[in-house]
N, C-alpha and C positions, 0 to 999 in steps of 0.2 A: 442480543447482549449478557445476556443471565447465562447462555449456552456457551459463550468465549471463556467467560471469567469462569466456569464451573472447569469448562476444558483446562484451561489454563492453573487451576486448583490443583485440579486431578494430577495433572503432566509436570508442573514447575512447583508445587506447593503454595500456599496463600503468598507466603512473602514474596514471591517470585513474582506471582499475580500481581499483587499492589504493585511494584517495585517500579520506577519509571527510570528505565534502560538511556532514554535520552531525549531531547526533548523536540517536539514536533515542531516543523520548518515547510509552511508551501512550497509549492516548487511554482519558478514564477515560469511563463508562455515562452522566454528564450531559453530556459534553463533543459525545457522540456524538446523543444526542437533542437536543441545541441545535443543532446541524449540521443533524439532519434538519430541524426546525423553521426554521431562517433561510434554508434552503436552498429549503424548501420540496417535499422528496422526496415524491413518491408513488410507487405500486407501477408504472407503465406508466414510468417514468424508467431511464437506466442510469448508475450512477454508476462514476466512474473514479479510481483512487486511483496516483498516481505515489507509488512510494518507500514502500507498504507496510507494512513492518517486520514486524510480526510477525503481518498483518492482525485486527485486533482493530478498527480502522474499517471498513474494509470489510466485515467479518462483521457486527458490530455494527448497520451501515445497512443492509445487507441485510436482517437478521430482525428489525429493529426499521420498517421500513418495505415490505419485501416487494417492493422494485424487485431489478432484477438488475444487476453489478455486473463490474469488470475491475480487476485488481491488476496492478502492474509493481514489483518490488524487484531491484536489482543484487548486495545481499548474500546471498550463499548461505545465511550461518548462520542469519540472519531468516528467509531463506523454509523452510528447515528444522525452525524450531521455530514455523510458522505453523500 
């Protein structure tokens, strides 16, 4: 958690690291299924989730599609709950 905050402060400045640019909204299973269909995600794909929140989207996509993925989140509280 501390490392992510230090990175954000270094790259974005303290104000940007503390800012809440958008609210966290959990992703439903239906939305995950729809995303996989719309994006035609296959096991050989790699999915990147910027601002992964509680990781429900990226984990759901990985479990349902068998693909690989990468997530990035700046909010240490959400990372801790992931």
